[in-house]
C-alpha positions in Angstrom: 32.9 92.7 61.7 30.5 92.5 58.8 27.8 94.4 60.7 27.7 98.0 59.3 26.8 99.4 62.8 29.9 97.7 64.3 32.1 99.2 61.5 30.6 102.6 61.9 31.1 102.5 65.7 34.8 101.7 65.4 35.2 104.3 62.7 33.7 106.8 65.0 36.1 105.7 67.8 39.0 106.1 65.4 37.8 109.6 64.4 37.5 110.7 68.0 41.1 109.5 68.7 42.6 110.9 65.5 41.1 114.3 66.1 42.0 114.6 69.8 45.1 115.0 71.8 45.8 112.1 74.2 46.6 113.5 77.7 48.2 111.0 80.0 47.5 112.3 83.5 48.2 109.1 85.3 51.5 107.5 84.0 52.3 103.8 84.3 53.2 102.8 87.9 51.8 105.9 89.6 49.2 105.9 92.3 45.6 106.9 92.1 45.2 110.5 93.6 42.5 109.4 96.1 43.5 105.8 96.6 47.3 105.6 97.0 47.2 101.8 97.1 45.8 101.7 93.6 48.7 101.6 91.1 48.1 102.2 87.4 49.5 99.2 85.3 49.8 101.3 82.1 49.5 104.9 81.0 46.0 106.2 81.7 44.5 109.4 80.6 41.8 111.0 78.4 41.1 112.5 75.0 41.3 116.3 75.3 38.2 118.2 74.1 35.9 115.3 74.7 33.4 114.5 77.5 32.2 111.4 79.2 29.6 110.4 81.8 31.8 111.8 84.6 32.0 115.1 82.8 35.7 114.7 82.1 37.3 113.5 78.8 36.8 110.1 77.3 39.2 107.8 79.2 42.0 106.0 77.4 44.6 103.4 78.3 47.8 103.6 76.2 49.9 100.5 75.8 53.4 99.7 74.4 52.3 99.2 70.7 52.8 102.2 68.4 49.3 102.1 66.8 47.0 105.1 67.2 43.7 103.3 66.9 41.7 101.5 69.5 41.3 97.8 69.0 39.3 97.2 72.2 37.5 99.0 75.0 36.4 98.3 78.5 33.0 99.1 79.8 32.9 99.7 83.6 30.3 99.9 86.3 31.4 101.7 89.4 29.0 100.9 92.3 30.5 103.6 94.6 30.0 106.4 92.1 26.9 104.6 90.7 28.0 105.3 87.1 29.3 103.6 84.0 32.0 104.5 81.6 34.0 103.3 78.6 37.8 103.2 78.4 39.4 103.1 75.0 42.4 100.8 74.7 45.0 102.2 72.3 48.1 100.2 71.4 47.7 97.4 74.0 49.1 93.9 73.7 46.9 91.0 74.7 48.8 90.7 78.0 48.4 94.5 78.6 44.6 94.2 77.9 44.4 91.4 80.6 46.3 93.6 83.1 43.9 96.5 82.5 40.9 94.2 82.7 42.2 92.8 86.0 42.7 96.4 87.2 39.1 97.2 86.6 37.9 94.1 88.4 40.2 94.2 91.4 37.5 95.8 93.7 34.1 94.7 94.7 32.9 98.2 93.8 34.1 98.3 90.1 33.5 95.7 87.4 34.5 95.8 83.8 34.2 93.8 80.6 36.5 93.8 77.6 35.1 94.3 74.1 37.6 93.5 71.4 37.3 95.2 68.0 38.3 92.0 66.0 
């Protein structure tokens, strides 16, 4: 992480998180509102007061660790919606990261890659 652009990127992510309220609108083990067979493996929500490609808040996954910074993100491509997004991963264990990555690759219409901070 010696690249100054990489440091500045993650500093900006940390700033966005620290200055926003995390809203969990899809708690762990609940169903997707339009696709009831899709169950969220962890708390999923967004950062209040932010905007993303889908014109809602920046998406976040919140795990079981107490930290308040993102140590990874997932970039997704949704072929049905024909869009892309990033999902900030806050407080996830390695196992939780794998579960979320699997969640975003469980359909032929959505694909995601995990980008770790460190």
